[in-house]
Structures are given as structure tokens and as C-alpha cells.
C-alpha positions in Angstrom: -200.1 -36.3 31.5 -197.3 -33.7 30.5 -199.9 -31.2 29.4 -201.6 -31.0 32.8 -198.7 -30.7 34.7 -197.0 -27.3 34.4 -199.8 -25.1 34.4 -201.4 -26.3 37.5 -197.7 -26.3 39.1 -197.2 -22.9 38.1 -200.4 -21.4 39.3 -199.6 -23.3 42.8 -195.9 -22.2 43.0 -196.6 -18.5 42.1 -199.6 -18.4 44.4 -197.2 -19.3 47.2 -194.9 -16.8 46.0 -197.4 -14.0 46.0 -199.1 -15.0 49.3 -195.8 -15.1 51.1 -193.5 -12.5 49.9 -195.9 -9.4 48.2 -197.8 -8.5 51.4 -194.5 -7.5 53.0 -192.9 -6.0 50.0 -196.2 -3.7 49.5 -196.4 -2.8 52.9 -192.9 -1.8 53.5 -192.9 0.3 50.2 -196.4 1.9 50.8 -195.4 2.8 54.3 -191.6 4.3 52.8 -193.7 6.3 50.3 -196.1 8.0 53.3 -193.0 8.8 55.4 -191.0 10.0 52.3 -193.8 12.4 51.7 -193.8 13.9 54.9 -190.4 15.3 54.1 -188.9 15.6 57.6 -185.5 14.4 58.8 -186.9 11.7 61.0 -189.6 10.6 58.6 -187.2 10.2 55.8 -184.8 8.3 57.7 -187.7 5.9 58.7 -188.7 5.9 54.9 -185.0 4.8 54.0 -185.5 1.8 56.6 -189.0 0.8 54.9 -187.4 0.9 51.5 -184.4 -1.2 52.6 -187.0 -3.8 53.9 -188.7 -3.7 50.5 -185.8 -4.5 48.9 -185.0 -7.4 51.2 -188.4 -8.9 50.5 -188.0 -8.4 46.6 -184.7 -10.0 46.7 -186.3 -12.8 48.5 -189.3 -13.1 46.1 -186.8 -13.1 43.1 -184.7 -15.8 44.7 -187.8 -17.9 45.3 -188.6 -17.3 41.6 -185.3 -18.9 40.5 -185.9 -21.9 42.8 -189.4 -22.3 41.3 -188.0 -22.0 37.9 -185.2 -24.7 38.5 -187.5 -27.2 40.1 -189.9 -26.9 37.3 -186.9 -27.2 34.6 -185.9 -30.3 36.6 -189.8 -31.7 36.6 -189.6 -31.1 33.0 -186.7 -33.4 32.2 -188.7 -36.3 34.1 -191.4 -35.9 31.3 -188.7 -35.9 28.8 -189.7 -32.5 27.8 -186.1 -31.5 27.4 -186.4 -27.9 25.4 -189.2 -26.9 27.9 -187.1 -27.7 31.1 -184.1 -26.2 29.5 -186.1 -22.7 28.9 -186.9 -23.0 32.6 -183.3 -23.7 33.6 -182.0 -20.9 31.6 -184.7 -18.6 33.1 -183.3 -19.6 36.6 -179.6 -19.1 35.8 -180.7 -15.4 34.7 -181.7 -15.0 38.4 -178.6 -17.0 39.8 -175.7 -17.7 37.1 -173.7 -19.6 39.5 -176.2 -22.4 40.5 -174.3 -25.6 39.9 -177.4 -27.7 40.2 -179.3 -25.6 37.5 -176.2 -25.8 35.6 -175.7 -29.5 35.5 -179.6 -30.1 34.6 -179.5 -27.7 32.0 -176.4 -29.5 30.5 -178.7 -32.7 30.8 -181.4 -31.0 29.0 -179.6 -30.1 26.2 -177.7 -33.2 25.9 -181.0 -35.3 26.2 -182.6 -33.4 23.5 -179.3 -33.5 21.1 -179.7 -37.5 21.4 -183.2 -37.5 20.6 -183.2 -34.8 17.8 -183.5 -36.2 14.1 -181.3 -33.2 12.8 -178.1 -33.5 12.9 -177.1 -29.8 12.6 -179.8 -29.1 15.4 -178.2 -32.2 17.4 -174.6 -30.9 17.1 -175.5 -27.5 18.4 -177.0 -28.6 21.6 -174.3 -31.1 22.4 -172.1 -28.1 22.2 -174.3 -26.1 24.4 -174.3 -28.8 26.7 -170.3 -29.0 26.8 -170.2 -25.4 27.3 -172.5 -25.5 30.2 -170.7 -28.5 31.9 -167.3 -26.7 31.3 -168.8 -23.5 33.1 -169.9 -25.8 35.9 -166.5 -27.0 36.1 -164.9 -23.7 36.2 -167.8 -22.3 39.0 -166.7 -25.4 40.8 -163.0 -24.7 40.9 -163.5 -21.0 42.1 -166.0 -21.9 44.8 -163.5 -24.3 46.3 -160.6 -21.9 46.1 -162.8 -19.2 47.9 -163.7 -21.7 50.5 -160.2 -23.1 50.7 -161.4 -26.6 50.2 -160.0 -28.9 47.6 -162.6 -31.6 48.9 -165.5 -29.3 48.0 -163.8 -28.8 44.5 -164.0 -32.7 44.0 -167.4 -33.3 45.1 -168.8 -30.5 42.8 -166.6 -31.2 39.9 -167.4 -35.1 39.8 -170.7 -35.0 38.2 -169.7 -32.3 35.3 -166.5 -34.6 34.7 -169.1 -37.8 34.6 -171.3 -35.9 32.3 -168.4 -34.8 29.7 -167.4 -38.3 29.9 -170.7 -39.8 28.6 -171.0 -36.9 26.1 -167.6 -37.7 24.5 -167.7 -41.2 24.9 -171.1 -42.0 23.8 -173.0 -39.0 22.2 -169.8 -37.9 20.3 -168.8 -41.6 19.9 -165.2 -40.4 20.9 -164.3 -43.1 23.6 -160.7 -42.0 24.1 -161.9 -38.4 24.9 -164.6 -40.0 27.2 -162.3 -42.0 29.0 -160.1 -39.1 30.0 -163.0 -37.5 31.9 -164.3 -40.3 33.7 -160.8 -41.2 35.0 -160.8 -37.6 36.6 -164.3 -39.0 38.2 -162.6 -42.0 39.4 -159.4 -40.1 41.1 -162.2 -38.4 43.2 -164.7 -41.2 43.4 -162.8 -44.6 43.1 -165.8 -46.7 43.8 -167.9 -44.6 41.4 -170.2 -47.7 39.9 -171.5 -45.7 36.8 -168.2 -44.3 35.7 -166.6 -48.0 36.0 -169.8 -49.5 34.1 -169.0 -46.7 31.4 -165.2 -47.1 31.4 -165.7 -50.9 30.5 -168.1 -50.1 27.6 -165.7 -47.7 26.0 -162.3 -49.5 26.9 -164.1 -52.6 25.1 -165.2 -50.6 22.1 -161.6 -49.5 21.8 -160.5 -53.2 22.2 -158.7 -52.4 25.3 -159.7 -55.8 26.8 -157.5 -55.9 29.6 -158.5 -52.8 31.0 -162.3 -53.6 30.8 -161.4 -56.5 32.7 -160.0 -54.4 35.4 -163.3 -52.5 35.6 -165.5 -55.5 36.0 -163.2 -57.0 38.6 -163.5 -53.7 40.4 -167.2 -53.6 39.8 -167.6 -57.1 41.2 -165.7 -56.2 44.3 -167.9 -52.9 45.1 -171.5 -54.3 43.9 -173.9 -56.7 46.1 -173.3 -60.3 44.9 -176.9 -61.0 45.0 -177.6 -57.9 42.7 -178.7 -58.5 38.9 -175.9 -56.0 38.4 -173.1 -58.2 39.8 -174.5 -61.2 37.9 -174.7 -59.3 34.7 -170.7 -58.0 35.5 -169.9 -61.5 36.2 -171.3 -62.9 32.9 -169.7 -60.2 31.1 -166.1 -60.8 32.4 -166.7 -64.6 31.7 -167.7 -63.8 28.1 -164.7 -61.3 27.9 -162.2 -64.3 29.1 -163.5 -66.5 26.4 -163.3 -63.7 23.7 -159.5 -63.4 24.5 
């Protein structure tokens, strides 16, 4: 299924791009050329306006191209085609280098590829790439919030990058202490972040921090639906932990 997905998607999306943007661009451009050739004061002024319109359509087309490449990159990740997805996302970021969604998914692409890569040196390289991308996301989120004068925006935008860094260090780099430091920042923004509590419980348990593990289990029991499988599993884990202690 994978090999049949993206050629068709590219054909459809690029077809849409060409049909929606190119005619207006060509029309404005060609009219601008004709007016320029007349060489009169009035025709040159009109020519300038036509070229300004052409630039607007060109910018719109480029921006749409970036969005399409981002969407294709994310779709590749769904099919576990991590390097292919990364290439689309990298191209998208060449067009809009501050796109937080593209940065987040590019980090996921690198991290997932590293996790499945059998070559240790290459895996380490892509983990470093993932970390760099996540750190860049944090930096941009901070700048955006500062420009908007909204600390809340920084918290929302930063949270997922802190979570991703927590998993990267805690599980992929086998450094739970470092992972915990990032995940605790997530809870500072989102105290009821279920996945962060689960991950923190696992990391604290691996470090034999049983009391802190229990704290996260109890928090999860207060958040989760009592009828859900996750609640039942947490309840059992808590009981097993208490028996262990």
C-alpha cells in the first residue's frame, strides 16, 4: 500500500496547486510584460501593479507547496516511512523554517527512525537530529510567545516539545533522570497530561523511586475514567507496587 500512496497524492495535490494558482500568476505576469513594453508612464505604473499581483500569487503558491509537503511528510509517518517523511518535512521547513508543526513531526520522524535503525552510529546521529529539532521548536515557541506578549501561548506550544524530549531521553537514550526533568515541565503546563504521568511513573519505577511512582498512579486514577482499561491497569499496577514495597 505504501508504494502506491504518495505518487497519486502528489499528482492530485500538485494538480490542485497548478489549477488554482498558476493561471492568475501567468495572467498578471504576462499583462505586466505587455504593459512594460509600451513604455509610457501610465503603462509602467500599471505594469508594476501587475507584477505586484504576480508576486502575491507566487508567494501563495510557494506557501501552499510548503503546506502540501508538510502534509505528505506527516502522512509518510503514518505508514512508518520515517526517512521519506523526514525529507518532505525538511523541504517544507525550507519554505517556512518556523512552522512548529513541521518541526515537531520532523523530530518524530528522526526519533522513530533512530528507534528502528539497526546501526548504532546512525541511530545516535538521528537521535541528535531529533533533539536539535525539538530544541529549535522550544526556541521558536518562546520567541512567538514573547512577540505576542502571551506566556500561555508559550506553555501550550512548548509542552509537546518538552514531552518529546522527555521520551527521547527517558526511553530512547535510556536516561530516565533526564527524561523526568523534561516531563515535569510538561506537568507544570498541563497537570493532567495523562501520557506524561504514565511515562513519569515508568521512569521513576526504573530508578526505584517507588513513592513517586505511586504518586503518579494515584493521579492517573483520579483523572482516568474508572470504566476504562487504562484505569483498571493502573489500579493493578498500583496494587502490585504496594505489594512490592
